[in-house]
N, C-alpha and C positions, 0 to 999 in steps of 0.2 A: 962313588957315584953311590957306592954301598954304603957308606956313612950317611950319604945323604936318607936313602930310603930307609936304613934302621932311625936315624931323627924321626923322618915323617911317621913312621911306625911306632915309635915312641911316643909322639905328641898327640896321635888318634886313640892311645890305648886308655882303656875308662876300668878303672875296677869296681865291682860290683857291691863290693861291702862299702866303696865310697861313694857311689853314684847316688844322686837325687833321683826322683821318679823322671823329670823331665829330660837328665839325661840316661835316665835308661829307655824311656820313648824314644830317645833321639836313634837310638842304636838299632839298622834294619832287621827286622825280623822278631825283637820284641815285642812290640806293640804294648797297650796299655793296659790290657790283664793280664799280659803276663809281668810288666812291670810292678804292678798292685801284688801278684804274688811270691814275688821276689823281695820287694821290702817286707810284706807281712811276715816270710819267713826268717827275713834278717833282723827282725825286731825281738828274736828270740835269738839272736847271737851271730856272729858274721860267720859267712860262710869259710871251712876250712881249705878246700880245695874244690875242684870241680865235680869231684864224685861225692862229696858232700850237699853241691849244689843240685843236684841232679839225684838225689833223693830225696832232698827236702821241698823241692820245687817242683809241685807236676807239670808235665807240659815241656820239660827240659829232660832232653835225652840226649844219646851218642850223638845222634844228626844235629839238632839246634843246638849242643853247647858248641858244636863245630864250625856250625855259621854264624853263632854268637861269637866265637873267638875270630872268625877272618873281618870281625867287622870292626875290631880291635877290643875286645869286652875280657877282662882277665878277673881272676880270682886269686887274690895275695900276691897278684902282678905275675901270676904265671897262663900261659896263654893255655888252650885244652891241648891236649896232649903232651905236655912239657913233664920233665919228671921233675921233681924240687928237689 
């Protein structure tokens, strides 16, 4: 059962450096305006980690990052709070 859950979580993972606008919009808590902010910031270079994302995108702070991570969003494959 545990491996099945891990597989499901992995299947739902969406990396913020790879996702398009529609994929970002589909993440609960993201929304169209935040998706545009993410894509605009990403156009200047990929996000290195969650701290980089939170610094560069207004509207994403610790609580929002935790919420987005719980929905399957990752930064370079890492969920929020994971140590690289």
